N, C-alpha and C positions, 0 to 999 in steps of 0.2 A: 483456512481455508473450510468453508462452511459445506454442509451436504447438499446434495440437490438430486435427486430424485434422476429428473426426468433425463439430466446429464450421464447421468450414470448408466441409464438404459441405454441411452443413444451410443454412449462412448463400449458398452459389451457388445452392441447390434456390430457397429462397427467393426470391433476386434474379432469380432466368429467369422463376419466376410471373410476376414482378410487371413485367420486360421483355419480355415476351412479346406481348402486346399495345400496349406502348409501341413496340417495334421495328414491328409490322405498321402501324398507325398511322403512322408517324413515313417509313415508306417510303410509304407510299399517297399523304402529302401530299407528298414532295419531288416527285412526279409519276414514277417510277422504278418505283413498285408493294410490293406486303405482299414479297412477295419479295426484293428490295432489301433493304428493311430486315432481314430474316430474317439473310441474308448480312451485312451491316453486323455484325451483331451476335454471328453466333457468330467471323466470319472475324477483324474487327478488334479484339473482345472476347480473343481468344486469343491475339493476336499482341500487341497491347497490354500485357494480364495476365503472359507472360512476357519481352517485352523493355523493357518500361516500368519507371519510377523510385517507384515506390507500389505498396506489399505490398497495399493495399485499395484499389487504384482500378478499376470498371466503366466499360470504356468499350462505345463503342454508336455508332448514330442518336441524335438528338437533336433538341430544339426550336429551339433557335440554330441548328445547321447548318441546319437543314429550309426554315426562314426562310431562307436566305442561298440555299437551291439553287433554291428556287421560279423564281426569275429569270433564274436559267444554262438550267433547263431548256425556260422558255418561250422563248429565244434560240439555244439553240444543242442542244438534244432531247438525249435521254438519254445517246447517245455523247461527247458536249461534258459531261456531268456526269462522267462517269466517265474522261474525260481531265485533268479540272479534279482530282479528287481524285489520279492518278497527282502529277500537277505538284504538289497541294500537299503529297504525301509529303515528295516531295527538297526543298520548299523547307525544313517543318520539323525534319526530317534539318542541314539545313543550318543552322538555327540554335541545335540542339543541338548541331553541332561549332563554332559559332561563341560555347558558352556564354553564351545570351542567356537562359537559363529563369530567373538570379536577376532580374532587369530587370522582372520580372512580377508583384513584389512591391510594386511603387510605384505600380500604380496603388490611383488613390483610391478609398475605400467609397464614395463618394458616387454613381459613376462605374460601379462594378460594381452599386451597388444599381436607377439610373436604367436601365443595360442590361439587367439583368433585370424588371424591370417591361414594356419597351418589346419583350421576347422574347415576355410574358407576351401582350399584350394582340395581338401576330401571330399568335402561334401558336392563340389564341382565336380570333383571326378570320377564318382560312385554315379552320376547321372549319366554319365555316358552311353551304356550298354541300353539305356530306354530311349535315350535322344536319338539312338544312331537305330532305332528298332529289333536289337539284336539280344534275342537271350542273355542274359547274367552270366556270364562264365563262369565255373569254381575259381575258390580262391580265396583268401584272408588279405594279399596287402593287395591296397585300392589302386597301385601302381600296377601290377602284374595282370590286374582286372582289365586294367582299361584297355594295357597292351592288347588284351586279348582280343577284349569287343570291336576294338580296332583292326585288328586284322578279318576277324568276321564280316567287319563290313564292308571290307575292302574287299573279300570274293563274292558279296550279294551286296548290294546297296540298298539301302531304304529309304529312297529319300522322303517318300512322306513321313514319316516318322520326324527324321532330322527339320524340315522344312516345319513342322508343326511344333518343334521343340524352339527353335531358333525362333517363330513369330510370336512365340507366346513370351519368351524371353525379352525379345525387342519391344514388344508393348508394353512390357509390366518396367521398362529401364525409361526408355521414351519416356512414358503416360506420367512415372514418375517428378519426371524432372519440366512436364507441359502444366499436367496439374496434380501436386501431391496431396492433396486431398482424396482424391479419387481410388478406390481399391481396385486399381489396375489387375489383383493376380486374379480377383472371378472373372474378372472381367474375360481377359482375356483366356481361361478355360472354358467358359461358357462359348466363346466365339470359335474354339479350335472343337469345341466338343458338337456342334452344331452344325461347322465345317463337316467333321468326321460322318456326321448324321446325313446333310444335305447329298451329298459328294459320294455315299457308300465308298469308305475311301477302306479297304481290309487290313494294307496294311499296319492302319494306328488301332493297335491294341488296346483295348476299353481293359479299364480295374477290374471288371468281372462282378457277380454277384458281392450285394453286400446284406447283410441280415437283417433283418425292418426293424432294430430294435436293438438293445444290450443283453450278453447273454446271460443266463444264471451265475450267480458268484460264485465258484465251487474254485475246491485246492484241489481235485485232482488232476492235476500237472505237475504236482510234489514228487519227486521220485529220491525216496530216502537215499538208497545208495550212490545220487550223484553231489549231497550235500557237500561231502569233503572237496568234492574239485572245483565247487562252483563259488568257496568263500573268496580266493583269487580274483577272480573277477568283479565279484559284489563288492568287493571294498573297492575295486577302480571305479565304478557307477558308482558307489555312494560318493567318494571324493570329488565325482564331476558334479552331482545331482547339487552335494553344499555346495562345492565353489561356484558352478553358473549361476544356481538360486539367487547366494548372497553378492555375485557382482551384477546382477540384474535389478537382485531391489536396489542397491548403491545406486544405480544407474539411477533407477526411477526420482529416489530422493534426491538428486542433480540436477533434475527437470522440475520438478517444484518447489514452493517456498510452504513451510513448517509441518513435512512430513516427512520422519522419522523412522524407518525400520528397525524389527528388534528381531537381533540377527539370531540368537537363540530362540526364539519364538516362531519364524522362517525355516529354520530347520528342524521343525517338530511337525511343523504342518509340511512339508516336505515328504521327511518320514512317512506319514500317515499316508499322504497320497500314493507315495510307491511301495504301502504294504495293500491301498482298496487297486491301485490298478490292475497289478494282475489276476487279480479275481474276479475280473472282469474282460481277460485276456488282451489288458492293456500293457504297452512297453515299460520303462522305466521313464520318468517325468523328470522337468528340471523347470526355472522360474526361466521363459524363452523370455529374452532382450527386447526379440524387435515386437512380439507381440503387445509387452508389459510397455514399449516406446509410443505404441499406438494409442494402448489404454490413456496413457498420458495425455498424449498432444491431443485427443478427443475432446478430453476434458473431462476425466472422472476422479473424483473425488471420495469413494470408498470401495469397500469389498464388494459391495452391488454389482457393477459393472464387472467385474470375472465373472462372479456368482450368473450376470445373465449371460456372458459370454459361452461360459457352458450348459444354461438353460437353452439356448439358440441351438448348439448345433447338436445335444438330445433331441429336440423337434426337429433338427435337419436326418438325423439316423434314423428316427420315428416314421416319419413322411415323406421322406426325398431319397430315401437309399433307391430306388431304380433308376431313377435320373444322373443319381452318381455315379453307379456303378459304370454308366456310359462313357466316362469323360478318360479318353485317353492317356496313357501311361509316357506317352511322348509330351504331352500337354504341362503332368506334372512333370517330368524332369527340367521343362522349360519356366516353371515357377521356382525350381529348388535350384535350377541352372542360376538366375536373376538373382536370387537370393545370395547366394554364395559372393554373387559380383559385389551385392550391396553391403554384404557384412565388410567389407576392404575400405575403411578408411581411409584415404592416402592422404590426407593431410597426419592424422594420426601419426603412420607410418613415416614419415616425411619429419616430424617435430620427434620421434623418438630415434634416428638415425642420426639430424643436425644435433641432440643433446649432449650423450658423451658416446666415445667409441663403445662404450663398457654397455651403453643401451643397446646398443646398431647392434654390439654382438650375441646380446642376451635375446634378442629378438629374432635373429637371423637363426639361433642354435635351437630358440624354444619352438619357431616355425619349422624347421626342417625337421625334427624329432619328432613333431604331431606329424608331420607328413609321411617318416619313415618308419615310426615306430609306433607311440601309442599317445591317446593322450596324459593319461594321468604321470607318465615318465617324463612326459613334455614341462610340465608343469615344475615338477621334483628337479630333472638335471637345470633348467633357466633357474628356480629360487636360488640352488644351491649354485652355480656360477654368477648368477647376478651378488648372493652375498660376500662370495669371495670377493669379487672383482672391487665390493662397496667396502669392506676391511681393506683390502691394498692400500686406496683410495684414501682413506681415513689415515692410514699408516704411515704414507709419503706427505698428507698433509700435518703432520702431529707438528715437526719443528715450524713450520709455518705458521700453524696458532700459535704457539707460544711466544712468538713475535708481535703477532699483533694485541692478543692480552697487556703487553706491557703497553702499547701504544694509544689503549682506549682511556678516556679520561677516568681521570682517578677520581678518587674521596665515596662521601656516601652520599647518593643522591635521594633517600627516603623523603627529605622534604618537600626537595622538587617533584617527587613522583607524587607526594600527597596532593600537592598545588592544583598539578595536571587533572588528577582524579575531581576536586574541586572545582573543574571546567568542566569537566565530562570528557577527556583527555586518557588514553593511558599510553604506556608505549612500553613496547615488549622487547627483548633483547634474548635472540637467538644465538646459541653457543653450540658450535660445533659443527658436526654433518648434519645438513639438510637430505634425508637418502630415502629411501623406502622403508626404513628398519624405525626412524626417528619421527617421519614426517607427521604419520596419521596422530601416534601420542601427542603431539604437541600442537600442532595445527589444528587438527578437531575438536581440541578443547576449545582453543582460539576462538573460533566458528559459534560457541555458546556464550560469549560475555554478551553481560548486559548493563544497562546502567551507563553508556557510554557512546559518543556520537563522532568520537575518529582512534582510531588504532592506529599506530606510530610502531611500525617495526624495524629493530635497530639489528640490521645483518652484517655490521663490520668483521663481527668475530664467525659468523658462518665459514668453516673452512673447504666445504662440498656439497654440490648440489645437482643432484640427479635427474633425470625426468619424473620420478615419483616423486621427490619432494616439490619437482619445481610447479607439478599440475593439484597437488595439498595447495600450495601458494594460491594458484590460481580459483581453486573450488572457493577458496573459503574467503580470497576477496571480494567474488563475486557473491558468494552468500551474503557479505554482511553489507556488500553495497547496495544488495535488495533491499536489506534490512534497514535502509539510509546511515548507516557507517561508515565513513569515510576512510579509505585505508591508504597511510603513506608508509613510504618506505625512506630509510636513510644506510649511507656504508655499504652499496650494492657494490661487490668486487669485482676486479676485470675477470676472475676465473669463473666465476656466478651468470656472468651474462648468456654464454652460447645456451645454456640449459633453461633459463629462466625466458628467452626471446623465444627460443624454438616452438615453445607452448604457446605462446602469447600473452604472459604472466609481464612482460615489462610493459606491451604494447596497453595490455590494461590501467597501470599506473600511470604512463607517460599520457594517456589522453584527456585526464584531467589534472594532470602536471603534477604531480604527487611521487614523484622521485626524488630526493634530495641526496648530496655529497653530503651534510651530515645532518648528530641529532638534531642542535641547535635550529637548523634552518629547516628542520622538520616540525620542529613545536610553532616554528613561530608563522609555518605554513598551516600548520594547524590551526592555530588561532583565529589568520589571517580569516582561515573558512567559516570557522564559526562567528566572525562577525559579521559576513554574510559577502566579504567585497566579491565573490566569487571569483577573485584575483588571483593566481598563487605563482608567483616567480623562481622556479625552483633553481638553484646553483648548479651549473654546467657537473654532470654527475661524471667520473671517470672513463674514457672510453675504454674499450677491450685492447689488452696487449699482450703479447705472448711471454710468457717467462718459463725459466724453466722450474719453478716454484708453482706452475696451475697445477690442479687436479686433473688425473688422466679423463683424457676423453675420448 
């Protein structure tokens, strides 16, 4: 993909417009104020763009990080949060030096979806006090704080604040369906601010005064006596910063052709960003999936877009802080409520729930743990449970795998394989389980094949497929198709179909008639494809059936 500075500048401007209300809202939600959110977006956004490992990543304050910071603010105060960010930056740089970035790819898709659902629920609940126009009650647990806020609203209703919050959320959600290209978050915030000023709505509490510029960098917040007690929360912040940033960079790669991030360099850039942001009063930052997605969709091709986003926000801090200070807190609450709703991908959740019973269990467990306990604990628990269930499924499939090995085609097929390679056809046989621990290792290498026009995946020896394996398979098929390489499959077993069908992988193959019952039929189909007939007749594939030896779902 060639560089286009004009497209990058336009993308950066668009992302800045989207990021402004989010930066303000997440700053307020964290407990350090709107100015902290803006400082984070400017400083961390610029540093991560310069030194990170992705050309398309946009960094700044995020909802997931805000969820972690709220109890830290309640326990250690604003200075404690800044110190935590500083320590977390050092830890993330240590992860980069240790080359830990590659291991983030092994987190199961069901854990990621449950994690995202839990974060969306927490972000939505965190906005309830401001949306209801009541002072935020004391407490670390979001459910407890929400319950108290509702109680205070019942005693003294603030319908003005509630109306502004719901109006902003409705305009954002409805507008996104009507005209997706328009940044309705900033439109809704401007409209709410104008209404509050024109009608002198005193019940709509504004953000308050903002400094006209970034503060002078300082380490004055560091309290050496607190360092020991801040190590544990800093490790949680560092783990989240690494996880969310690499997930966001991976999403950006999946949305483009020819872009691939360096995970260890990305960790290094995020570590530097988290070292720099606290010096200017900013909260810990991560790669922001929503803003990164906007950046990609708007046509960004290089780091210039993310740098432009930071520069535009810096200009707003210096030139428009008096206007920004008049934005009602309820309007920002509405922005984050809509953001929480849009984080929940109903289709992805349905796919996880349908894939296997294990995936559904891990998703629900991770979401509930995120809501009730802690984000980092949620990922750890989800990963451990997913691993245990995957090992159980592999153990139960061992006997079935031995039977299928004997049933496969006998003999040495090296001569046939060389003949196929001469025709630009390559056939891969996948042995054993295709679940989260093994999917990336094989299939991501598969997406790098060169000098090939058709790839045949022989799947008769696959013993277990979970949602992560199915998603990675679908991702590889899409990437190869975008490169003009046709992907065909043979021997998909009944027990694999549910997971593959739930994420749309089977539909992708059926669309072009590229699923075959046997390998010889797939080879014939590949040759027909290369001859340009455009007509492939697939033998009827085996239909799903229930047996006592199917993988646990």
